[in-house]
C-alpha positions as CSV (number, residue, x, y, z in Angstrom):
1,Y,-18.7,-24.1,-5.0
2,V,-22.2,-26.6,-4.2
3,I,-24.2,-27.4,-1.6
4,I,-25.5,-30.7,-1.0
5,K,-28.8,-31.5,0.6
6,Y,-29.8,-35.0,0.9
7,A,-32.1,-37.1,2.6
8,W,-32.7,-41.0,3.3
9,A,-35.3,-42.6,1.3
10,P,-37.0,-45.9,1.6
11,V,-35.2,-48.8,-0.1
12,D,-31.4,-48.1,0.6
13,R,-31.8,-44.5,-1.6
14,I,-30.5,-41.6,-1.4
15,L,-32.4,-38.2,-2.5
16,M,-29.8,-35.4,-3.3
17,H,-30.5,-31.8,-4.2
18,L,-27.7,-29.7,-5.5
19,T,-27.2,-26.0,-5.4
20,D,-24.1,-24.5,-7.9
21,I,-23.3,-21.4,-5.5
22,T,-20.3,-20.4,-7.6
23,G,-22.2,-16.7,-8.9
24,Q,-22.5,-16.2,-5.7
25,K,-19.2,-17.2,-4.1
26,R,-17.2,-15.5,-6.4
27,A,-19.2,-11.9,-6.0
28,E,-18.6,-12.7,-2.1
29,E,-15.0,-12.6,-2.6
30,N,-15.3,-9.8,-5.2
31,L,-16.8,-7.7,-2.5
32,H,-14.0,-8.5,-0.1
33,Y,-11.8,-8.0,-2.6
34,I,-12.9,-4.0,-3.5
35,S,-13.8,-3.5,0.5
36,I,-9.8,-4.1,1.3
37,H,-8.3,-2.8,-2.0
38,D,-8.1,0.6,-4.1
39,S,-9.6,0.4,-6.8
40,L,-7.1,2.8,-8.9
41,T,-4.0,0.8,-8.0
42,G,-4.7,-2.6,-6.8
43,V,-2.6,-2.1,-3.3
44,F,-4.5,-2.4,-0.3
45,N,-6.7,1.1,0.9
46,R,-6.6,2.5,4.1
47,F,-9.6,0.9,5.5
48,Y,-7.2,-2.2,5.8
49,A,-4.5,-0.1,6.4
50,D,-5.8,1.1,9.7
51,A,-6.9,-2.4,10.7
52,E,-3.3,-4.0,9.7
53,I,-1.7,-1.2,12.2
54,A,-4.2,-2.0,14.9
55,R,-3.3,-6.0,14.5
56,L,0.8,-4.9,14.6
57,A,-0.2,-2.7,17.4
58,T,-0.9,-4.8,19.6
59,S,0.9,-8.1,18.7
60,R,4.5,-8.7,20.1
61,L,6.0,-9.0,16.4
62,R,8.5,-6.3,17.1
63,P,10.9,-4.8,15.1
64,V,8.4,-3.5,12.6
65,S,9.3,-0.5,10.0
66,V,6.9,2.0,8.3
67,I,7.5,3.7,5.2
68,V,5.4,6.9,4.6
69,I,5.7,8.2,1.0
70,D,4.3,10.9,-0.7
71,L,4.2,11.8,-4.2
72,N,5.9,15.0,-5.5
73,D,4.6,17.2,-8.5
74,M,1.3,15.5,-8.3
75,K,-0.9,18.7,-8.6
76,M,1.5,20.3,-11.8
77,I,1.0,16.9,-13.1
78,N,-2.9,16.9,-13.1
79,D,-2.6,20.5,-13.7
80,E,-0.6,20.4,-16.9
81,Y,-1.5,17.2,-18.2
82,G,-5.0,16.0,-17.0
83,H,-6.2,13.7,-14.1
84,A,-5.3,10.6,-16.8
85,A,-1.9,11.3,-16.4
86,G,-2.3,12.2,-12.6
87,D,-3.7,8.6,-12.5
88,L,-1.2,7.1,-14.7
89,Y,1.4,8.3,-12.5
90,I,-0.3,7.0,-9.4
91,K,-0.7,3.7,-10.7
92,N,3.1,3.5,-12.1
93,T,4.3,4.2,-8.4
94,A,1.9,1.6,-7.4
95,A,3.3,-1.1,-9.8
96,I,7.2,-0.3,-8.9
97,L,5.9,-0.9,-4.9
98,K,4.9,-3.8,-5.4
99,Q,8.1,-4.9,-7.6
100,T,10.3,-3.5,-4.7
101,F,8.6,-5.0,-1.7
102,R,8.0,-8.5,-0.2
103,P,4.7,-9.8,-0.9
104,E,4.6,-10.1,3.1
105,D,4.6,-6.2,3.7
106,M,1.8,-4.4,3.1
107,I,1.3,-1.7,0.8
108,A,-1.5,0.8,1.1
109,R,-2.5,4.1,-0.9
110,V,-3.7,5.6,2.0
111,G,-4.6,9.1,0.3
112,G,-4.4,10.5,-2.9
113,D,-0.8,10.3,-3.9
114,E,0.1,9.2,-0.7
115,F,1.7,5.3,0.3
116,L,2.2,3.5,3.7
117,I,4.3,0.9,3.8
118,L,4.5,-1.6,7.0
119,L,7.3,-4.3,6.5
120,P,7.0,-6.9,9.4
121,L,10.2,-7.9,11.2
122,V,12.6,-5.9,9.4
123,D,14.9,-3.2,11.2
124,E,16.5,0.1,10.5
125,D,19.1,-1.5,8.1
126,V,17.0,-3.6,6.1
127,C,14.7,-0.8,5.7
128,R,16.8,1.6,4.4
129,Q,18.2,-0.7,1.8
130,A,14.7,-1.5,1.1
131,I,14.0,2.2,0.1
132,E,17.8,2.2,-1.6
133,R,16.0,-0.4,-4.1
134,L,12.9,1.8,-4.3
135,V,15.0,4.6,-5.4
136,E,17.1,2.0,-8.0
137,K,13.8,1.5,-9.1
138,I,12.6,4.6,-10.2
139,E,15.3,5.8,-11.5
140,L,15.7,3.0,-14.0
141,F,11.7,3.9,-14.3
142,N,12.9,7.4,-15.5
143,T,15.2,6.5,-18.3
144,S,12.2,6.1,-20.5
145,A,9.8,7.4,-18.9
146,E,7.5,10.4,-20.4
147,T,6.6,11.8,-16.8
148,P,9.6,11.4,-14.5
149,M,8.7,9.8,-10.8
150,S,9.4,11.8,-8.2
151,L,8.1,10.8,-4.7
152,S,9.3,11.6,-1.2
153,A,9.8,8.9,1.7
154,G,10.5,8.9,5.0
155,S,10.8,6.0,7.8
156,A,11.2,4.8,11.4
157,T,10.8,1.1,13.1
158,A,9.2,0.3,16.2
159,Q,11.2,-1.7,18.1
160,V,10.2,-3.8,21.5
161,G,8.2,-1.4,23.7
162,D,7.6,1.5,20.8
163,H,4.0,2.3,20.4
164,L,3.9,1.6,16.2
165,Q,1.6,4.7,16.0
166,E,4.3,7.3,17.1
167,C,6.7,5.5,14.7
168,I,4.2,6.3,11.9
169,R,4.5,10.0,12.6
170,E,7.9,9.7,13.1
171,A,8.1,8.8,9.3
172,D,5.4,10.7,8.3
173,R,7.5,14.2,9.6
174,R,10.9,12.8,8.1
175,M,8.9,12.2,4.5
176,Y,7.7,16.0,5.2
177,K,11.3,17.1,5.9
178,E,12.5,15.1,2.9
179,K,9.8,16.7,0.2
180,A,11.3,20.6,1.6
181,N,14.6,19.5,1.2
182,Q,13.7,18.1,-2.3
183,K,11.9,21.7,-2.6
184,A,14.6,23.5,-1.5
185,A,17.4,22.0,-3.7
186,R,15.1,22.5,-7.1
187,G,14.7,26.0,-6.1
188,I,11.3,25.9,-4.8
189,Y,11.0,27.0,-1.2
190,P,8.1,25.3,0.3
191,H,5.2,27.5,3.1
192,R,6.5,25.4,6.6
193,Y,6.9,21.9,7.1
194,R,5.6,19.9,10.0
């Protein structure tokens, strides 16, 4: 990146001054990147997710499917193996999410072990297929992982006339229901879930 300033000089000459601003531009691009991405995983952060939700909520783009994901056993992993193992668990999850979803889908880490995925122009059937693909990728990952990955996911789809925030709340409610079902299946009886 270069800024060029020039002026006409007598006898058909031009006086030019070049300033290389490549370092400044790269610093600006880096600041922009870190302002909207999660530093641990490289996926989008909560700030960006909230802006994208607001944008999609007011657009006519429908259907929009939402997947809410919460990692299982995060506290146990941090307690038994340490926070570095917990960080690796989160990073591995993000890597699998990036492999599973399309580039135009928004993947964001919105909490410690919580992810939100927005899938524009995706209906319920395609969303269900995406979740099935995610489950297959996790099963494949778990065949060789030291710490097997487990997560709970809930989804919902906003159609024309639906409020996106309501859709996100429904996906969140379904995720907590799935988490409670998984714990009950493993003999861990949770307190009341939403």
